[in-house]
Backbone bond lengths (Angstrom), bond angles and torsions (degrees), N, CA, C in turn:
res aa  C-N    CA-C-N  psi(-1)  N-CA   C-N-CA  omega(-1)  CA-C   N-CA-C  phi
1 M - - - 1.423 - - 1.469 112.70 -
2 E 1.278 115.74 126.03 1.372 121.17 179.54 1.533 109.19 -101.19
3 Q 1.354 116.57 136.31 1.497 121.44 171.54 1.514 110.35 -85.52
4 A 1.355 110.48 132.95 1.508 118.70 -179.62 1.524 102.17 -73.53
5 E 1.161 119.58 130.27 1.536 124.95 167.29 1.504 115.55 -90.73
6 Y 1.132 120.22 129.04 1.492 125.79 179.17 1.489 107.55 -127.78
7 Q 1.450 112.34 112.06 1.425 118.33 -178.21 1.608 110.20 -103.24
8 L 1.291 113.67 128.47 1.403 116.35 177.82 1.558 111.79 -69.06
9 S 1.308 117.89 142.77 1.408 120.35 176.55 1.545 104.01 -78.94
10 R 1.363 113.56 168.15 1.393 117.04 -177.66 1.550 115.67 -66.72
11 T 1.289 116.32 -27.64 1.490 120.86 175.27 1.556 112.19 -71.52
12 E 1.390 114.32 -43.12 1.485 118.85 173.88 1.416 111.45 -57.56
13 A 1.315 117.86 -44.55 1.485 121.49 -174.28 1.524 107.25 -68.46
14 M 1.266 121.76 -43.74 1.454 119.39 175.56 1.400 118.64 -62.70
15 L 1.407 117.88 -28.96 1.473 126.66 170.15 1.516 110.01 -59.95
16 W 1.296 116.30 -51.70 1.401 121.36 -179.85 1.489 115.84 -60.47
17 V 1.392 114.02 -43.99 1.430 117.33 176.78 1.548 111.60 -63.65
18 G 1.298 115.10 -38.51 1.585 120.67 176.89 1.540 111.19 -59.83
19 K 1.367 111.63 -44.92 1.484 115.78 -178.11 1.578 109.30 -64.12
20 I 1.298 113.36 -47.26 1.460 115.45 178.53 1.469 116.28 -58.66
21 A 1.430 114.52 -41.14 1.520 121.71 176.37 1.406 108.59 -61.94
22 L 1.379 122.05 -41.41 1.432 123.52 -173.15 1.498 108.25 -72.08
23 I 1.221 121.34 -36.49 1.492 122.83 176.86 1.536 112.15 -67.07
24 F 1.391 113.54 -37.82 1.437 118.99 175.27 1.468 114.66 -59.94
25 F 1.395 115.83 -49.65 1.441 122.68 179.50 1.442 112.44 -64.60
26 L 1.392 121.53 -36.34 1.421 123.73 171.10 1.483 114.76 -55.42
27 I 1.330 113.90 -47.04 1.528 121.38 -176.99 1.463 104.54 -65.31
28 L 1.375 124.55 -44.09 1.437 119.71 -175.27 1.626 107.73 -73.63
29 G 1.293 120.55 -26.25 1.422 123.09 174.41 1.468 114.44 -64.86
30 L 1.400 113.51 -40.49 1.471 119.42 178.60 1.529 111.68 -70.87
31 I 1.401 118.27 -31.95 1.422 121.33 170.13 1.587 115.47 -65.53
32 Y 1.333 110.36 -42.87 1.453 112.06 -179.80 1.574 111.20 -64.52
33 A 1.369 113.86 -42.75 1.444 121.33 -177.79 1.621 108.22 -60.87
34 F 1.218 115.48 -38.96 1.501 118.90 -178.95 1.653 102.96 -70.35
35 A 1.179 118.97 -40.24 1.581 115.54 -174.12 1.488 109.20 -71.86
36 V 1.415 116.90 -27.94 1.494 115.11 -179.39 1.527 109.64 -87.21
37 L 1.206 115.72 -27.04 1.645 118.78 -171.62 1.528 108.21 -88.83
38 S 1.326 119.91 -28.95 1.404 117.96 -171.24 1.552 114.47 -62.09
39 P 1.405 119.33 -41.82 1.480 113.78 171.86 1.424 118.44 -63.15
40 R 1.314 117.69 -35.71 1.427 124.13 175.43 1.442 113.75 -58.62
41 I 1.394 115.96 -44.23 1.460 122.05 178.13 1.471 113.25 -67.55
42 A 1.331 115.24 -37.49 1.528 118.58 174.60 1.424 113.16 -64.24
43 A 1.339 117.05 -40.29 1.526 122.16 173.74 1.599 112.88 -59.13
44 W 1.257 109.01 -48.09 1.425 116.03 179.23 1.539 112.92 -60.58
45 I 1.249 120.89 -43.83 1.453 127.13 -178.97 1.596 108.53 -65.18
46 D 1.378 113.96 -41.13 1.517 122.19 172.69 1.537 109.74 -57.22
47 K 1.175 117.34 -48.80 1.524 124.49 179.55 1.579 111.61 -62.88
48 K 1.279 110.53 -40.60 1.552 113.86 176.47 1.524 117.09 -66.98
49 R 1.365 111.57 -34.84 1.499 119.86 178.06 1.506 114.61 -66.14
50 G 1.349 117.00 -19.17 1.283 118.80 173.53 1.538 116.50 94.41
51 K 1.239 122.42 -161.32 1.490 124.82 -176.48 1.447 109.15 -69.30
52 T 1.288 124.87 129.23 1.467 126.03 -175.85 1.651 105.85 -97.22
53 P 1.194 117.43 153.03 1.526 119.73 168.22 1.575 114.00 -47.70
54 E 1.288 112.04 152.15 1.469 115.69 178.16 1.515 113.81 -59.96
55 Y 1.283 117.53 -33.16 1.513 118.69 -175.39 1.492 108.42 -76.31
56 T 1.275 123.62 -15.07 1.546 123.48 176.65 1.455 110.21 -114.78
57 R 1.314 119.57 18.01 1.476 116.54 176.89 1.508 112.76 -75.28
58 Y 1.368 118.04 146.20 1.480 121.72 -176.19 1.581 106.15 -90.90
59 D 1.335 112.42 145.28 1.346 113.44 167.03 1.571 109.63 -124.12
60 E 1.333 124.00 -157.86 1.327 117.24 -167.79 1.519 111.76 -80.20
61 H 1.322 119.21 -8.54 1.368 122.03 174.22 1.428 113.99 -89.50
62 T 1.400 123.18 -23.79 1.476 121.18 -179.46 1.543 108.73 -110.28
63 R 1.343 118.58 14.83 1.496 120.54 176.47 1.554 108.79 -64.34
64 V 1.289 114.78 144.71 1.398 124.14 179.03 1.597 110.16 -69.49
65 K 1.244 123.53 118.74 1.506 126.25 -175.59 1.561 107.26 -117.26
66 G 1.208 113.42 150.97 1.416 121.27 172.23 1.514 108.42 -79.41
67 M 1.316 117.78 172.71 1.350 122.07 176.80 1.488 114.12 -67.42
68 F 1.410 119.52 -27.56 1.393 123.21 179.07 1.577 115.02 -87.19
69 E 1.366 116.49 -9.53 1.417 124.83 -175.64 1.549 108.57 -99.11
70 A 1.229 119.68 1.43 1.565 122.47 -169.68 1.474 101.58 -71.56
71 D 1.362 112.38 149.10 1.507 121.87 173.35 1.531 106.43 -75.47
72 L 1.253 112.95 143.18 1.564 118.08 170.75 1.457 108.29 -83.54
73 P 1.372 113.23 144.32 1.514 118.79 -178.07 1.549 106.40 -66.46
74 K 1.412 109.80 141.51 1.430 118.38 -174.67 1.556 104.54 -89.49
75 D 1.409 116.73 152.56 1.369 115.91 175.98 1.568 110.26 -89.20
76 K 1.271 112.67 173.37 1.478 120.42 -170.02 1.540 110.20 -55.36
77 N 1.331 112.39 -46.28 1.543 114.43 -174.07 1.487 111.97 -64.70
78 Q 1.508 117.41 -39.56 1.382 116.27 178.41 1.573 111.77 -62.02
79 K 1.348 120.67 -43.44 1.424 122.52 -178.63 1.518 111.69 -62.73
80 E 1.384 115.84 -35.47 1.518 117.95 177.54 1.514 106.23 -67.91
81 N 1.264 128.08 -44.57 1.352 130.82 -176.33 1.496 107.47 -63.74
82 E 1.240 124.94 -47.77 1.505 125.14 177.94 1.500 112.81 -62.78
83 E 1.259 116.46 -39.55 1.436 121.63 173.91 1.555 115.28 -63.13
84 Q 1.356 117.14 -33.32 1.357 121.14 176.68 1.541 110.35 -76.30
85 K 1.333 121.09 -39.90 1.414 126.52 172.08 1.534 110.00 -56.85
86 D 1.260 120.37 -44.73 1.448 128.92 -176.30 1.576 110.44 -63.69
87 N 1.414 113.01 -40.92 1.407 120.77 -179.95 1.473 115.24 -85.54
88 G 1.329 117.57 0.29 1.516 123.76 179.33 1.453 114.36 74.65
89 E 1.362 118.76 19.39 1.423 121.55 -178.21 1.545 113.44 -84.27
90 G 1.366 115.77 -7.77 1.388 124.15 170.38 1.417 128.75 75.71
């Protein structure tokens, strides 16, 4: 039994590579859109639900943030300086 060999031409191969790349970037675009839109959707749902009880109210520390809005971790020196300013040590 002989296997039939089918060899793609250069044009057909480039079309396959293009299709795969297009599908790949579409999937990445969907993931990016989900990552950007999910905090906005959560904020919209919270707004639609109306006034929340005092014990579940959000402040600036519990606000829903997107992955690109997150605060960067502070180094040890910055934390110490902020604590000194808060305590009035100067």
